[in-house]
C-alpha positions as CSV (number, residue, x, y, z in Angstrom):
1,X,7.0,-20.5,7.5
2,X,4.5,-18.1,8.8
3,X,4.2,-17.3,12.5
4,X,1.4,-16.1,14.7
5,X,1.7,-12.3,15.0
6,X,2.2,-10.7,18.4
7,X,-0.8,-8.9,20.0
8,X,-0.3,-5.1,20.2
9,X,-1.7,-5.1,23.8
10,X,-2.0,-7.3,26.8
11,X,-4.8,-10.0,26.7
12,X,-6.2,-8.7,30.0
13,X,-6.5,-5.1,28.8
14,X,-10.0,-5.1,27.3
15,X,-12.1,-5.1,30.4
16,X,-15.6,-6.5,29.9
17,X,-15.2,-6.4,26.1
18,X,-12.9,-9.4,25.7
19,X,-11.6,-11.5,28.5
20,X,-8.2,-13.2,28.7
21,X,-10.0,-16.5,28.2
22,X,-11.4,-15.3,24.9
23,X,-7.9,-14.3,23.8
24,X,-6.6,-17.7,24.9
25,X,-9.1,-19.4,22.6
26,X,-9.6,-16.9,19.8
27,X,-6.0,-15.8,19.4
28,X,-4.1,-18.6,21.0
29,X,-6.0,-21.5,19.4
30,X,-8.2,-20.3,16.4
31,X,-5.7,-17.9,14.9
32,X,-2.8,-20.2,15.7
33,X,-4.6,-23.0,13.9
34,X,-5.0,-21.0,10.8
35,X,-1.3,-20.2,10.8
36,X,-0.4,-23.9,11.4
37,X,-2.8,-25.1,8.6
38,X,-1.4,-22.5,6.2
39,X,2.2,-23.7,6.8
40,X,1.1,-27.3,6.2
41,X,-0.8,-26.5,3.1
42,X,1.9,-24.5,1.3
43,X,4.6,-27.1,1.9
44,X,5.9,-28.4,-1.4
45,X,3.6,-26.3,-3.5
46,X,4.0,-23.3,-5.8
47,X,3.2,-21.1,-2.8
48,X,5.9,-22.5,-0.5
49,X,8.0,-19.2,-0.8
50,X,5.1,-16.8,-1.5
51,X,4.2,-13.9,0.7
52,X,0.7,-13.9,2.4
53,X,-0.7,-11.3,0.0
54,X,0.1,-13.4,-3.0
55,X,-1.4,-16.5,-1.5
56,X,-4.7,-14.6,-0.6
57,X,-5.0,-13.2,-4.1
58,X,-4.0,-16.3,-6.1
59,X,-5.0,-19.4,-4.1
60,X,-8.3,-21.1,-3.7
61,X,-10.1,-23.7,-1.6
62,X,-8.6,-24.6,1.8
63,X,-5.4,-22.8,1.2
64,X,-7.2,-19.5,0.5
65,X,-9.4,-20.0,3.5
66,X,-6.5,-20.4,5.9
67,X,-4.4,-17.7,4.4
68,X,-7.3,-15.2,4.4
69,X,-8.2,-16.1,8.0
70,X,-4.6,-15.3,9.1
71,X,-4.9,-11.9,7.5
72,X,-8.5,-11.2,8.6
73,X,-7.5,-11.9,12.2
74,X,-4.2,-9.9,12.0
75,X,-6.3,-6.9,10.8
76,X,-9.0,-7.4,13.4
77,X,-6.5,-7.3,16.3
78,X,-5.2,-4.0,15.1
79,X,-8.7,-2.6,14.7
80,X,-9.3,-2.8,18.5
81,X,-7.5,-1.3,21.5
82,X,-7.9,-1.1,25.2
83,X,-9.1,2.5,24.9
84,X,-10.7,4.0,21.8
85,X,-8.6,6.6,20.1
86,X,-9.6,9.6,18.0
87,X,-10.1,9.3,14.3
88,X,-8.3,11.7,11.9
89,X,-10.2,14.7,10.6
90,X,-9.8,13.2,7.1
91,X,-11.5,10.0,8.1
92,X,-14.2,11.8,10.0
93,X,-15.0,13.9,7.0
94,X,-15.1,10.9,4.7
95,X,-17.4,9.0,6.9
96,X,-19.7,12.0,7.3
97,X,-19.7,12.5,3.5
98,X,-20.3,8.9,2.6
99,X,-22.8,7.9,5.4
100,X,-24.4,11.2,6.3
101,X,-22.9,11.5,9.8
102,X,-20.8,9.6,12.3
103,X,-23.9,8.4,14.1
104,X,-25.5,7.2,10.9
105,X,-22.3,5.2,10.1
106,X,-22.3,3.6,13.5
107,X,-25.9,2.5,13.2
108,X,-25.4,1.2,9.6
109,X,-22.2,-0.7,10.6
110,X,-23.6,-2.3,13.7
111,X,-26.8,-3.2,11.9
112,X,-24.8,-4.8,9.1
113,X,-22.6,-6.7,11.5
114,X,-25.6,-7.8,13.6
115,X,-27.5,-8.9,10.6
116,X,-24.8,-11.0,8.9
117,X,-26.1,-14.5,8.8
118,X,-23.8,-17.2,10.2
119,X,-20.1,-16.7,10.5
120,X,-18.1,-14.0,8.9
121,X,-16.8,-10.4,9.0
122,X,-18.2,-6.9,8.6
123,X,-15.8,-4.4,7.0
124,X,-15.5,-0.8,6.3
125,X,-13.6,-0.6,3.0
126,X,-12.3,2.0,0.6
127,X,-13.7,1.3,-2.9
128,X,-11.0,2.2,-5.4
129,X,-13.5,2.5,-8.2
130,X,-15.8,5.0,-6.5
131,X,-13.2,6.5,-4.2
132,X,-15.8,6.2,-1.4
133,X,-16.1,4.2,1.9
134,X,-18.6,1.4,2.0
135,X,-19.7,-1.3,4.4
136,X,-19.1,-4.9,3.2
137,X,-20.2,-8.2,4.7
138,X,-18.2,-11.3,4.0
139,X,-19.0,-14.9,5.0
140,X,-16.6,-17.4,6.5
141,X,-13.0,-16.6,5.4
142,X,-13.8,-14.2,2.5
143,X,-12.1,-10.9,2.4
144,X,-12.8,-7.7,0.3
145,X,-9.2,-7.7,-0.9
146,X,-10.1,-10.3,-3.6
147,X,-12.7,-7.9,-4.9
148,X,-10.2,-5.1,-5.2
149,X,-11.4,-3.2,-2.1
150,X,-9.1,-2.0,0.6
151,X,-10.0,-2.8,4.2
152,X,-10.1,0.1,6.7
153,X,-11.9,-1.5,9.6
154,X,-13.2,-5.0,10.4
155,X,-15.1,-6.8,13.2
156,X,-15.1,-10.5,13.6
157,X,-18.6,-11.9,14.0
158,X,-17.7,-15.6,14.0
159,X,-19.3,-16.9,17.2
160,X,-16.0,-17.9,18.7
161,X,-15.1,-14.2,18.7
162,X,-17.6,-13.3,21.4
163,X,-19.5,-16.3,22.8
164,X,-17.3,-16.8,25.9
165,X,-17.9,-13.3,27.1
166,X,-21.3,-12.4,25.5
167,X,-22.9,-15.8,24.8
168,X,-25.3,-15.4,21.8
169,X,-25.7,-11.6,22.3
170,X,-23.8,-10.5,19.2
171,X,-25.3,-7.0,19.4
172,X,-23.9,-6.5,22.9
173,X,-20.5,-7.6,21.7
174,X,-20.7,-5.1,18.8
175,X,-21.6,-2.2,21.0
176,X,-18.5,-2.9,23.2
177,X,-16.4,-3.4,20.1
178,X,-17.4,0.0,18.8
179,X,-16.2,1.6,22.1
180,X,-12.8,-0.2,21.6
181,X,-12.1,0.7,18.0
182,X,-8.5,1.7,17.4
183,X,-9.4,4.8,15.3
184,X,-5.8,5.8,15.0
185,X,-5.0,2.6,13.1
186,X,-8.2,2.8,11.1
187,X,-7.3,6.4,10.1
188,X,-3.9,5.3,9.0
189,X,-5.4,2.4,7.0
190,X,-7.7,4.9,5.3
191,X,-4.8,7.3,4.5
192,X,-2.7,4.5,3.0
193,X,-5.7,3.1,1.1
194,X,-6.1,6.4,-0.7
195,X,-2.3,6.7,-1.3
196,X,-1.4,3.2,-2.3
197,X,-4.6,1.3,-3.0
198,X,-4.3,-2.5,-2.7
199,X,-0.5,-2.1,-2.4
200,X,-1.2,-0.8,1.1
201,X,-2.6,-4.3,2.0
202,X,0.5,-5.9,0.8
203,X,2.7,-3.5,2.8
204,X,0.6,-4.1,5.9
205,X,0.8,-7.9,5.5
206,X,4.5,-7.9,4.8
207,X,5.3,-5.7,7.8
208,X,3.6,-8.3,10.1
209,X,4.9,-11.4,8.3
210,X,8.5,-10.4,7.4
211,X,10.3,-13.0,5.3
212,X,13.6,-14.0,6.9
C-alpha cells in the first residue's frame, strides 16, 4: 500500500503564494485521491507488490495516470519552499550554457508553463542523450520519465494548483512559484541526474515510498 507523503514544510508557510486552503485541497484531497486510486487499482494485479517507479514505467491507462500523478505531485512539493534557496554553481553554469543566461531560462520556463494548453506540468529535465537541460511540457498525468528524461524541476499548472489563490491568473501564480523554487533540491536533482540517470528517479521515489 502506498501512502501520501509528508509535506517538507508547514502548509501555512508559503505566504501569498499558496494558502493553507490550497494545501487542504491540492495536497489533502487531490494528491490523496491519486494515492487512494493507485492502491485500489493495483490490488490483485501484477503490480500489487511493485514499487512506484516500476508502475510508472510499465503500466498504462488509469493505473499509469494515478501512479504518475502521485510521483508528479511528490516531486512538485519538493521543488517549492517557503524561501527560495541558492542554486549550485554547477546548475547555474548548466542553465547559463543551455539557455544563454539565468534570466533567459526564467523567461523561457515561465512562458512555456503559461502557454501550456489545458492541464499539465512544465518541467526542466536532464536529457541523457544530449547531456543538456531542456524545458518539457506534459499534459494531464504525463511525465518525462517515460521518455527517458530525468526531471530536475517541475511546476503544476493544473487549475486546482492555483485557482483558490490566484483565480485564472496562471502567470501571477508562476511568478510567485519562481520566487519559491527550492533551488537546493533542484541542484541535488541535477547532480544525481548526471551521476545516475534514470536510476536517480527510482532512488528518489523509493526514498519517499519505502516498502515495509
